[in-house]
C-alpha positions as a Markdown table, in Angstrom:
| # | Residue | x | y | z |
|---|---|---|---|---|
| 1 | Met | 23.4 | -18.7 | -10.2 |
| 2 | Ile | 23.6 | -15.0 | -11.7 |
| 3 | Ile | 20.6 | -14.1 | -14.3 |
| 4 | Pro | 21.2 | -11.7 | -16.3 |
| 5 | Trp | 18.8 | -8.9 | -16.2 |
| 6 | Gln | 18.8 | -8.3 | -20.4 |
| 7 | Asn | 17.8 | -12.0 | -20.6 |
| 8 | Leu | 14.7 | -11.0 | -19.0 |
| 9 | Ser | 11.5 | -9.7 | -20.2 |
| 10 | Asp | 10.2 | -6.5 | -19.0 |
| 11 | Asp | 7.8 | -7.6 | -17.4 |
| 12 | Ala | 9.8 | -10.6 | -15.5 |
| 13 | Leu | 12.2 | -8.1 | -14.5 |
| 14 | Asp | 9.8 | -5.7 | -12.9 |
| 15 | Gly | 8.2 | -8.7 | -11.0 |
| 16 | Ile | 11.3 | -9.5 | -9.8 |
| 17 | Ile | 12.0 | -5.9 | -8.9 |
| 18 | Glu | 8.4 | -5.2 | -7.2 |
| 19 | Ser | 8.4 | -8.4 | -5.1 |
| 20 | Phe | 11.4 | -7.2 | -3.8 |
| 21 | Val | 10.6 | -3.9 | -3.1 |
| 22 | Leu | 7.5 | -5.2 | -1.1 |
| 23 | Arg | 9.4 | -7.6 | 1.2 |
| 24 | Glu | 9.6 | -5.9 | 4.7 |
| 25 | Gly | 13.0 | -4.9 | 5.6 |
| 26 | Thr | 13.5 | -2.8 | 2.6 |
| 27 | Asp | 12.4 | 0.6 | 3.6 |
| 28 | Tyr | 14.8 | 3.3 | 2.5 |
| 29 | Gly | 15.4 | 5.7 | 6.0 |
| 30 | Glu | 13.6 | 8.4 | 7.1 |
| 31 | Gln | 12.6 | 9.5 | 4.2 |
| 32 | Glu | 9.4 | 8.2 | 2.6 |
| 33 | Lys | 10.0 | 7.5 | -0.8 |
| 34 | Ser | 7.0 | 6.1 | -3.3 |
| 35 | Phe | 6.6 | 3.0 | -4.6 |
| 36 | Ala | 7.9 | 4.1 | -8.1 |
| 37 | Ala | 11.0 | 5.7 | -7.0 |
| 38 | Lys | 12.3 | 2.6 | -4.9 |
| 39 | Lys | 11.7 | 0.2 | -8.0 |
| 40 | Gln | 13.5 | 2.6 | -10.0 |
| 41 | Asp | 16.5 | 2.9 | -7.3 |
| 42 | Val | 16.6 | -1.0 | -7.9 |
| 43 | Leu | 16.7 | -0.8 | -11.2 |
| 44 | Asn | 19.4 | 1.3 | -11.4 |
| 45 | Gln | 20.8 | -1.1 | -9.1 |
| 46 | Ile | 20.6 | -3.6 | -11.0 |
| 47 | Lys | 21.9 | -1.9 | -14.7 |
| 48 | Ser | 24.9 | -0.6 | -13.3 |
| 49 | Glu | 25.3 | -4.0 | -11.4 |
| 50 | Ser | 25.6 | -3.1 | -8.1 |
| 51 | Ile | 23.2 | -5.9 | -7.1 |
| 52 | Val | 22.3 | -9.0 | -9.4 |
| 53 | Ile | 19.4 | -11.1 | -10.1 |
| 54 | Val | 20.4 | -14.6 | -8.6 |
| 55 | Phe | 18.5 | -17.5 | -8.8 |
| 56 | Ser | 18.9 | -20.5 | -6.5 |
| 57 | Glu | 18.1 | -23.7 | -8.3 |
| 58 | Leu | 18.3 | -25.9 | -4.6 |
| 59 | His | 15.3 | -23.4 | -3.3 |
| 60 | Glu | 13.8 | -22.8 | -6.3 |
| 61 | Ser | 13.8 | -18.9 | -6.0 |
| 62 | Ile | 14.9 | -15.6 | -6.9 |
| 63 | Asn | 16.7 | -13.1 | -5.1 |
| 64 | Leu | 18.7 | -9.9 | -5.4 |
| 65 | Met | 21.9 | -9.4 | -3.7 |
| 66 | Gln | 24.5 | -7.4 | -3.5 |
| 67 | Ala | 27.4 | -8.2 | -6.1 |
| 68 | Asp | 30.6 | -8.1 | -4.3 |
| 69 | Thr | 28.2 | -10.1 | -1.4 |
| 70 | Phe | 27.5 | -13.0 | -4.1 |
| 71 | Lys | 30.6 | -13.1 | -5.5 |
| 72 | Ala | 32.2 | -13.6 | -2.0 |
| 73 | Glu | 30.2 | -16.5 | -1.4 |
């Protein structure tokens, strides 16, 4: 189920983004970016709806997914 980012508190949205950015494998290539810049990039993608916040009832977890990938499932 997609959770609209507008329905989340600022703290909840920030926590979801921080958790995502801190995961291994979210490196941004050869150029090093600050943690704040990485968070802002993710927030911009959420607001532009290129990625969505997805809640899995089965796993009781929240994840960020590319919008087109989620819709294909």
